[in-house]
N, C-alpha and C positions, 0 to 999 in steps of 0.2 A: 512652043517657043520656049527656049533655053532661061532657065531663071523665072518662068513666071509659077507664082502660087510657094515660092519656096519662105518659109518665115527665116529672116535675117537672124545672122548671129547672134547669139545675146553673149553677154560679159558681167562681170561681177566685182563688186572691188570692197575692200574697207577702207573707211577713213576715220581720220581727228582731228579737229578743227581747232586751232589753238589763238588765244587772245582773248581780248574782250566780247563772248559770245554767247556769256549766259546774262538772262535780264533783260535780254533787248530784241526779244521776239526772232531769234536767228532761228530755233526749230521751226516757228509759224512760216518763216519766209523760206525754208528750205523744204518745208512739204510744197507750199505754194510749186518753188519752182521745177521739184520733182513730177510732179501732176503736171504742167505746163508744159513738160517734155517728153511728159512718158515715163518716167525712170521709176522702179518701184524698191522698197524695203525701208530701210527704219533708218530715226537717228534720236538719240537718246544725251542728256546732259550726261555728265562723268563727276565725282567727286572732287577732281583735278581742275573743276572747273572750266571744263574742255566740252567740245558736242563731237560725237563719233557716233556712227554708223555704217551700212551696207546699200552697196545701190547695186542696181539689176537696172539694164536697157542694150542694147544694140550700141555699139561702138562709137558712133559719132555723137547719141545723145549723150551716153556716159563720160566721155572725153568734157561737151558741155558744161554738163553737171559738174563735173570736180575745176572746169575754170569759174564757175561762178562759184564754189566754195572758196578756192583760192583768192579772189578778186573781190567780190559782191557783197557775200552774207548778205543780212538785214541791214537797213538805215544807220541804222544805229551802231553798230558793229564795227570791231576793228580785227582783224585778221592780221596776227604774225607770221601763221604758218598754217599749213594743209598738208598733213602727209596721208598719202594712198597707199595699199597694199598694191602688186602690181594685179593689173586686169584678168580674172582668169576666163576663160571661156565655160560656158554651161549649157544645159542640156535643154533648158526650159525657165522658167520664174519659178522662184519658190513663193515669190510674195504677190497677192492679189496685187497690192495699189503700195502706196507709201505713208507711214505713218509713223507716229510720236510716239515714242517709247516713255512711260513715267515711271 
Protein backbone atom coordinates (compact mmCIF):
# COMPACT_ATOMS: atom_id res chain seq x y z
CA UNK A 1 0.00 0.00 0.00
CA UNK A 2 1.21 3.46 -0.83
CA UNK A 3 2.21 5.55 2.15
CA UNK A 4 2.22 2.73 4.68
CA UNK A 5 5.12 2.80 7.09
CA UNK A 6 6.36 6.13 5.78
CA UNK A 7 7.45 8.54 8.52
CA UNK A 8 5.64 11.86 8.65
CA UNK A 9 7.56 14.87 7.44
CA UNK A 10 9.10 16.72 10.38
CA UNK A 11 9.47 20.46 10.76
CA UNK A 12 11.35 22.67 13.19
CA UNK A 13 11.08 26.31 14.18
CA UNK A 14 12.31 28.70 16.85
CA UNK A 15 9.93 30.78 18.93
CA UNK A 16 9.89 33.67 21.37
CA UNK A 17 6.86 34.66 23.44
CA UNK A 18 6.47 38.19 24.82
CA UNK A 19 4.27 39.54 27.61
CA UNK A 20 3.83 38.35 31.18
CA UNK A 21 5.37 34.92 30.65
CA UNK A 22 7.84 34.64 33.54
CA UNK A 23 6.82 33.77 37.07
CA UNK A 24 3.49 32.37 35.82
CA UNK A 25 4.51 28.71 35.16
CA UNK A 26 4.61 29.40 31.41
CA UNK A 27 7.50 26.99 30.80
CA UNK A 28 5.84 24.21 32.83
CA UNK A 29 2.58 24.53 30.89
CA UNK A 30 4.50 24.74 27.60
CA UNK A 31 6.29 21.50 28.44
CA UNK A 32 2.98 19.79 29.33
CA UNK A 33 1.31 20.94 26.10
CA UNK A 34 4.30 19.92 23.97
CA UNK A 35 4.33 16.45 25.52
CA UNK A 36 0.55 16.13 25.02
CA UNK A 37 0.99 16.93 21.31
CA UNK A 38 4.16 14.88 20.87
CA UNK A 39 6.23 17.99 20.11
CA UNK A 40 9.95 17.84 20.92
CA UNK A 41 12.34 20.68 21.72
CA UNK A 42 12.95 23.03 24.62
CA UNK A 43 12.05 26.37 26.19
CA UNK A 44 13.80 28.76 28.57
CA UNK A 45 13.42 32.16 30.21
CA UNK A 46 15.48 34.99 28.75
CA UNK A 47 17.01 38.03 30.42
CA UNK A 48 14.52 40.12 28.41
CA UNK A 49 11.64 38.50 30.37
CA UNK A 50 10.49 36.48 27.37
CA UNK A 51 10.35 32.73 26.86
CA UNK A 52 12.13 31.30 23.85
CA UNK A 53 12.79 27.86 22.49
CA UNK A 54 12.68 25.38 19.66
CA UNK A 55 9.95 23.05 18.41
CA UNK A 56 10.18 19.88 16.33
CA UNK A 57 7.10 17.99 15.12
CA UNK A 58 5.00 17.01 12.11
CA UNK A 59 3.42 20.15 10.62
CA UNK A 60 -0.08 19.72 12.12
CA UNK A 61 1.28 19.32 15.66
CA UNK A 62 3.81 22.12 15.14
CA UNK A 63 1.03 24.48 14.05
CA UNK A 64 -1.16 23.45 16.99
CA UNK A 65 1.71 24.15 19.39
CA UNK A 66 2.38 27.53 17.75
CA UNK A 67 -1.30 28.44 18.10
CA UNK A 68 -1.20 27.44 21.79
CA UNK A 69 1.91 29.60 22.37
CA UNK A 70 0.23 32.58 20.66
CA UNK A 71 -3.19 32.35 22.28
CA UNK A 72 -3.20 30.28 25.49
CA UNK A 73 -0.02 29.77 27.48
CA UNK A 74 -0.33 29.25 31.21
CA UNK A 75 -3.51 30.35 33.02
CA UNK A 76 -1.83 33.42 34.60
CA UNK A 77 0.20 34.49 31.56
CA UNK A 78 -0.63 37.50 29.40
CA UNK A 79 0.79 36.96 25.92
CA UNK A 80 1.36 40.19 23.99
CA UNK A 81 2.90 38.50 20.96
CA UNK A 82 4.67 35.36 19.80
CA UNK A 83 7.27 35.28 17.04
CA UNK A 84 8.24 32.19 15.06
CA UNK A 85 10.99 31.49 12.56
CA UNK A 86 9.78 29.93 9.29
CA UNK A 87 9.22 26.19 9.70
CA UNK A 88 12.08 24.23 8.14
CA UNK A 89 11.75 20.61 7.07
CA UNK A 90 14.18 18.36 8.97
CA UNK A 91 15.31 14.79 8.29
CA UNK A 92 14.82 13.60 11.86
CA UNK A 93 14.40 14.69 15.43
CA UNK A 94 17.38 16.26 17.18
CA UNK A 95 15.64 16.13 20.60
CA UNK A 96 14.35 13.06 22.41
CA UNK A 97 11.56 14.91 24.24
CA UNK A 98 10.57 18.43 25.33
CA UNK A 99 12.58 19.99 28.15
CA UNK A 100 12.87 23.17 30.16
CA UNK A 101 16.34 24.68 29.97
CA UNK A 102 17.49 26.64 33.00
